[in-house]
C-alpha positions as CSV (number, residue, x, y, z in Angstrom):
1,M,1.1,12.2,-9.8
2,K,2.0,13.4,-6.3
3,K,5.6,12.5,-5.2
4,I,6.8,12.5,-1.6
5,I,10.4,11.9,-0.6
6,N,11.3,10.9,2.9
7,N,15.0,11.1,3.5
8,Q,15.6,11.8,7.2
9,Y,19.1,10.3,6.9
10,N,20.1,12.6,4.0
11,L,21.3,9.7,1.9
12,K,22.6,10.4,-1.6
13,K,22.0,8.2,-4.6
14,S,25.5,6.9,-4.2
15,D,24.8,5.8,-0.6
16,V,22.0,3.5,-1.7
17,T,22.9,-0.2,-1.9
18,E,19.5,-1.6,-2.9
19,V,16.2,-0.4,-4.4
20,V,12.9,-2.0,-3.6
21,K,9.8,-1.2,-5.6
22,R,6.3,-1.8,-4.3
23,V,2.8,-1.3,-5.5
24,K,-0.4,-0.7,-3.5
25,A,-4.0,-0.5,-4.4
26,L,-6.8,1.6,-3.1
27,L,-9.7,-0.6,-4.0
28,V,-12.8,1.6,-3.8
29,N,-16.4,0.3,-4.4
30,S,-19.5,2.2,-5.5
31,N,-20.6,2.4,-1.8
32,N,-17.5,4.6,-1.1
33,E,-15.8,1.9,0.9
34,I,-12.2,0.8,0.6
35,L,-11.1,-2.8,0.8
36,L,-8.1,-3.2,3.2
37,G,-6.1,-6.0,4.5
38,Y,-5.8,-6.5,8.3
39,S,-3.0,-8.5,9.8
40,H,-0.9,-8.4,13.0
41,N,-3.3,-5.7,14.2
42,D,-2.4,-3.4,11.3
43,Y,-4.5,-2.2,8.4
44,Q,-2.8,-2.2,5.0
45,F,-3.5,-1.6,1.4
46,P,-3.4,-4.7,-0.8
47,G,-0.1,-4.8,-2.6
48,G,3.5,-5.8,-2.4
49,H,6.9,-6.1,-4.0
50,V,7.5,-5.8,-7.7
51,E,9.4,-8.8,-8.9
52,K,12.4,-8.8,-11.3
53,K,11.4,-8.2,-14.9
54,E,7.8,-7.3,-13.8
55,N,6.3,-3.9,-14.6
56,L,4.2,-2.0,-12.1
57,V,0.8,-2.8,-13.5
58,R,1.6,-6.5,-13.8
59,A,2.8,-6.5,-10.2
60,L,-0.3,-4.6,-9.0
61,K,-2.6,-7.2,-10.7
62,R,-0.6,-10.1,-9.2
63,E,-0.5,-8.7,-5.7
64,V,-4.2,-7.7,-5.6
65,H,-5.1,-11.2,-6.9
66,E,-2.9,-12.9,-4.3
67,E,-4.3,-10.9,-1.4
68,T,-8.0,-10.5,-2.4
69,G,-8.7,-13.1,-5.2
70,I,-9.9,-10.2,-7.4
71,N,-8.8,-10.2,-11.0
72,L,-8.2,-6.7,-12.1
73,N,-9.0,-5.8,-15.6
74,I,-6.6,-2.8,-16.0
75,K,-4.1,-1.9,-18.6
76,N,-2.9,1.7,-18.9
77,I,-3.4,2.8,-15.3
78,I,-1.0,5.3,-13.7
79,P,-0.4,5.8,-10.0
80,F,-1.8,8.9,-8.3
81,A,1.0,9.0,-5.8
82,E,4.5,7.8,-5.1
83,I,6.3,7.8,-1.8
84,I,10.1,7.3,-1.9
85,G,11.9,6.5,1.4
86,Y,15.6,6.3,2.1
87,Y,16.6,4.1,5.0
88,K,20.1,3.9,6.5
89,D,21.4,0.5,7.7
90,W,18.2,-1.2,6.7
91,P,17.5,-4.1,6.7
92,S,21.0,-4.6,8.2
93,I,24.0,-2.5,9.1
94,G,25.9,-1.3,6.0
95,K,22.8,-1.6,3.7
96,N,21.0,1.5,2.7
97,R,17.7,0.9,1.1
98,K,15.6,3.1,-1.2
99,I,11.9,2.1,-1.2
100,E,9.7,3.3,-4.0
101,I,5.9,2.7,-3.4
102,Y,3.4,3.4,-6.2
103,Y,-0.2,3.9,-5.2
104,Y,-3.2,3.3,-7.5
105,E,-6.9,4.0,-7.2
106,I,-9.0,1.3,-8.6
107,K,-12.8,1.5,-8.6
108,T,-14.3,-1.9,-8.5
109,D,-17.4,-3.7,-7.1
110,E,-15.8,-7.1,-7.6
111,K,-16.0,-9.0,-4.4
112,P,-13.0,-10.8,-2.9
113,N,-12.6,-14.5,-3.8
114,L,-10.9,-16.1,-0.8
115,D,-10.5,-19.4,-2.8
116,E,-8.1,-17.5,-5.1
117,T,-5.9,-15.9,-2.5
118,K,-2.3,-16.9,-1.8
119,Y,-1.2,-15.6,1.6
120,T,2.4,-15.5,2.8
121,E,3.3,-17.3,6.0
122,S,3.5,-13.9,7.8
123,E,0.0,-13.0,6.6
124,K,-1.3,-16.4,7.8
125,D,0.4,-16.0,11.2
126,G,-1.2,-12.6,11.5
127,N,-4.7,-13.9,10.7
128,F,-4.9,-11.9,7.5
129,E,-8.4,-10.8,6.7
130,L,-10.1,-8.4,4.3
131,K,-12.3,-5.6,5.6
132,Y,-14.4,-3.0,3.8
133,V,-14.1,0.4,5.6
134,P,-16.1,3.5,4.8
135,L,-13.9,6.2,3.3
136,T,-15.8,8.8,5.3
137,N,-14.2,7.7,8.6
138,I,-11.1,5.8,7.5
139,K,-8.7,8.2,9.2
140,Q,-10.6,7.8,12.5
141,I,-10.5,4.0,12.3
142,L,-6.8,4.0,11.5
143,K,-6.0,6.4,14.4
144,E,-8.1,4.3,16.9
145,N,-6.4,1.1,15.7
146,A,-2.9,2.8,16.2
147,K,-3.9,4.1,19.6
148,K,-4.9,0.6,20.7
149,Y,-2.0,-1.4,19.0
150,G,0.6,1.2,18.2
151,D,2.2,2.2,14.8
152,K,5.5,0.4,15.1
153,K,6.2,0.3,11.4
154,G,4.7,3.7,10.5
155,I,2.0,2.1,8.4
156,V,-0.8,4.3,9.9
157,K,1.2,7.5,9.3
158,E,1.8,6.4,5.7
159,M,-1.8,5.5,5.1
160,I,-3.2,8.8,6.5
161,Q,-0.7,10.7,4.4
162,L,-2.0,8.8,1.4
163,F,-5.6,9.5,2.2
164,D,-4.8,13.2,2.5
165,I,-3.3,13.1,-1.0
166,Y,-6.1,10.9,-2.4
167,N,-8.8,13.3,-1.0
168,S,-6.9,16.3,-2.3
169,I,-6.7,14.9,-5.8
170,K,-10.4,13.7,-5.6
171,N,-11.6,17.1,-4.5
172,N,-9.8,18.9,-7.3
173,K,-11.5,16.6,-9.8
174,D,-15.0,17.4,-8.5
């Protein structure tokens, strides 16, 4: 597993006041397309927060189902990458957050079932939709979207970084 640590504030473990864990899925079909969410003019991987007393795989299955309606049949899957970020005074002054995001590749031809989705209010407000995007030009699509709408939250930068890791790992397997 590739691990990346972003700590521009040089925070120490003792500076961290809260830890947030997230899981994200790269859902890739046999046509070499990836299923992405699109909301508030941003692409995103299906996924979200790990709840208390929930392991990573259970959280991944729940989040993918909530956002796509796809029921994943996975058990002993391990992430291919982890990004750890340290954020000073986030989400408010005096709070220092460590965010751990675990990324999984899941090969599936199962189609989204929109009748099974459970979108958050923010996702609904942002007109959340699912889009299949060819892996061959994903970076170009992300960059064009960021050029048009910006990358306020750094999501595009994170996704491109992940695709570089993903392609590196994939090319080493072949």
